[in-house]
C-alpha positions as CSV (number, residue, x, y, z in Angstrom):
1,M,108.0,101.0,116.3
2,I,109.9,101.5,119.6
3,E,110.1,105.2,118.9
4,E,106.4,105.5,118.2
5,A,105.5,103.6,121.4
6,I,107.8,106.0,123.4
7,I,106.2,109.0,121.8
8,L,102.6,107.7,122.3
9,S,103.3,106.9,125.9
10,G,104.0,110.5,126.7
11,A,106.9,109.5,128.9
12,N,109.3,111.9,127.2
13,D,108.8,115.6,127.1
14,D,110.9,118.7,126.6
15,A,112.1,118.7,130.2
16,R,112.8,115.0,130.6
17,K,113.8,112.1,128.3
18,L,112.9,109.1,130.3
19,F,113.4,106.8,127.4
20,Q,116.3,106.9,124.9
21,I,117.5,104.3,122.4
22,G,120.9,102.7,122.0
23,V,122.2,100.6,119.1
24,N,125.0,98.0,119.1
25,A,126.1,98.0,115.4
26,D,128.6,95.2,116.0
27,A,130.6,96.6,113.0
28,D,133.7,94.5,114.0
29,S,131.9,91.4,112.7
30,G,131.5,92.9,109.3
31,Y,134.9,94.6,109.1
32,N,136.9,93.4,106.1
33,K,140.3,92.4,107.3
34,D,141.5,91.3,103.9
35,A,144.8,93.1,103.1
36,K,143.7,93.3,99.4
37,D,140.7,95.5,100.3
38,P,141.2,96.8,103.8
39,G,139.0,99.3,105.7
40,K,135.6,98.2,104.3
41,Y,132.5,97.2,106.1
42,E,130.4,94.4,104.7
43,Q,126.7,94.8,105.0
44,E,124.6,91.9,103.9
45,G,127.5,89.9,102.6
46,Q,130.7,90.6,100.8
47,K,129.1,92.0,97.7
48,T,127.9,95.1,99.6
49,Q,130.8,96.9,101.2
50,F,131.1,100.4,102.5
51,G,134.1,102.6,103.3
52,V,134.5,104.6,106.5
53,E,133.0,107.8,104.9
54,A,129.9,105.9,103.8
55,M,129.4,104.3,107.2
56,I,129.7,107.8,108.8
57,E,127.1,109.0,106.4
58,Y,124.9,106.1,107.3
59,Y,125.1,106.7,111.0
60,T,124.6,110.4,110.5
61,K,121.4,109.8,108.6
62,M,120.3,107.4,111.3
63,L,120.9,110.0,114.0
64,Q,119.0,112.7,112.1
65,E,116.0,110.4,111.5
66,H,115.9,109.1,115.0
67,P,116.2,111.8,117.7
68,L,115.8,109.3,120.6
69,L,119.0,107.6,119.5
70,S,121.5,108.6,122.1
71,Y,124.0,105.7,122.2
72,L,126.1,103.8,119.6
73,E,128.2,100.8,120.5
74,D,130.7,99.2,118.1
75,A,130.1,101.6,115.3
76,F,133.4,100.6,113.6
77,G,135.9,97.8,113.7
78,Q,137.8,97.3,117.0
79,F,141.1,98.5,115.5
80,D,139.8,101.0,113.0
81,F,141.1,103.9,115.0
82,G,140.8,106.5,112.2
83,A,137.1,105.7,111.8
84,H,136.5,106.0,115.5
85,K,138.3,109.3,115.7
86,A,136.5,110.8,112.7
87,F,133.1,109.7,113.9
88,K,133.8,110.9,117.4
89,E,134.6,114.3,116.1
90,K,131.4,114.4,114.1
91,L,129.4,113.4,117.1
92,Q,131.0,116.1,119.2
93,N,130.3,118.8,116.6
94,E,126.9,117.7,115.3
95,F,125.3,115.3,117.9
96,P,126.7,116.1,121.3
97,H,123.9,114.2,123.0
98,V,125.0,110.9,121.5
99,N,127.5,108.7,123.3
100,M,129.7,106.2,121.6
101,G,131.1,103.2,123.5
102,L,130.3,102.0,127.0
103,R,133.1,104.0,128.7
104,Q,131.6,107.2,127.4
105,V,128.2,106.3,128.7
106,F,129.4,105.7,132.2
107,K,131.8,108.7,132.1
108,T,128.8,111.0,131.4
109,G,126.7,109.7,134.3
110,G,125.8,106.4,132.8
111,F,122.3,105.0,132.9
112,A,121.7,106.7,136.3
113,R,121.5,110.1,134.6
114,L,118.0,109.0,133.3
115,K,116.5,109.0,136.8
């Protein structure tokens, strides 16, 4: 609905992207810290769990379907360094316009770059 409103407003064009979308996935809250089944992300309760590869596929599909999406915050658990690294590499290779984490947003010019 937000994307449709942005498109209909005519604010974005080929030369300028006045509006972009960011998502805070808050994956840390669903990260399974149980030693018996580590590295899984619970979606909609414990019965639905995804591994890192499935989460990367989910985010990839989301980025493909929503071209205005240019920022992801908390895509993986705070201490899931392997997942962060793998996803960051995928972003750099396939979605270089997408920032991950607040530091990256401000490092690349922050919100001021939209002016």
